[in-house]
C-alpha positions as CSV (number, residue, x, y, z in Angstrom):
1,M,0.0,0.0,-0.1
2,S,1.6,3.2,-1.0
3,N,1.9,6.5,0.9
4,Q,0.6,8.2,-2.2
5,G,3.2,10.8,-2.8
6,K,3.9,11.6,0.8
7,P,7.5,11.6,2.2
8,P,8.6,8.4,3.8
9,V,8.3,8.2,7.6
10,T,11.2,7.4,10.0
11,I,10.8,4.2,11.7
12,F,13.1,2.3,14.3
13,V,13.8,-1.3,14.1
14,N,15.9,-2.8,16.9
15,T,17.3,0.8,17.4
16,R,18.2,1.1,13.6
17,E,16.6,4.0,11.8
18,F,14.7,3.3,8.4
19,Q,13.0,5.4,6.0
20,W,9.6,3.6,5.3
21,P,7.7,4.8,2.1
22,E,4.5,2.8,2.5
23,K,1.4,3.5,4.7
24,Q,1.7,0.1,6.5
25,I,4.4,-2.4,7.4
26,S,4.0,-6.1,7.8
27,Y,5.3,-8.6,10.4
28,E,7.5,-10.1,7.5
29,Q,8.9,-6.8,6.4
30,I,9.9,-5.9,9.9
31,Y,11.4,-9.2,10.5
32,N,13.5,-8.8,7.1
33,L,14.7,-5.4,8.3
34,A,15.6,-6.7,11.7
35,F,17.3,-9.8,10.5
36,P,18.3,-9.4,6.8
37,N,19.1,-12.7,5.2
38,E,18.2,-14.7,8.4
39,P,15.2,-16.9,7.9
40,V,13.5,-18.2,10.9
41,N,14.7,-21.6,11.6
42,D,12.3,-24.6,12.6
43,G,12.0,-24.4,16.3
44,D,12.6,-20.5,16.3
45,V,9.8,-18.1,17.2
46,A,10.0,-14.4,16.1
47,R,8.2,-11.8,18.2
48,I,7.6,-8.3,16.9
49,E,6.3,-5.6,19.4
50,Y,5.8,-1.9,18.4
51,S,5.3,1.3,20.3
52,R,4.7,4.9,19.5
53,G,2.1,3.9,17.0
54,H,-1.2,5.5,16.4
55,N,-4.0,5.9,19.1
56,G,-1.9,7.9,21.6
57,G,1.2,5.8,21.8
58,G,-0.4,2.8,20.5
59,G,1.7,-0.4,21.2
60,G,1.1,-3.9,20.6
61,T,2.5,-7.2,19.1
62,L,2.3,-8.2,15.4
63,H,1.9,-11.8,14.4
64,P,2.8,-13.6,11.1
65,G,0.6,-12.3,8.3
66,E,-0.4,-9.1,10.1
67,S,0.3,-5.5,9.3
68,V,0.2,-2.1,11.0
69,N,-0.1,1.5,10.0
70,V,3.1,3.4,10.4
71,K,3.6,6.7,12.1
72,E,6.7,9.0,12.3
73,N,9.3,7.7,14.8
74,M,7.3,4.5,15.4
75,V,9.5,1.9,17.2
76,F,9.7,-1.9,16.6
77,D,11.6,-4.5,18.5
78,A,12.1,-7.9,17.0
79,Y,13.1,-11.0,19.0
80,V,13.9,-14.5,18.2
81,T,13.8,-17.1,20.7
82,V,14.2,-20.9,20.5
83,R,11.0,-22.8,21.1
84,S,11.5,-25.5,23.8
């Protein structure tokens, strides 16, 4: 989904700054920014949390297949843990 000519917004993924040109970002896109060229292995679980979103600081957790609308200076934290 395009941001229709608007300038990209600045987002932070695991403390790294990115310019994001689209209105939304998906779980998979955030994972790829956080861990480029590192697929999730069998037995691993990736967790993605966000803060500074819409609705007064809106935070939450994204699951595979989900997306969220981005906002300037939105923060995403991605973690990979081994499922036991």
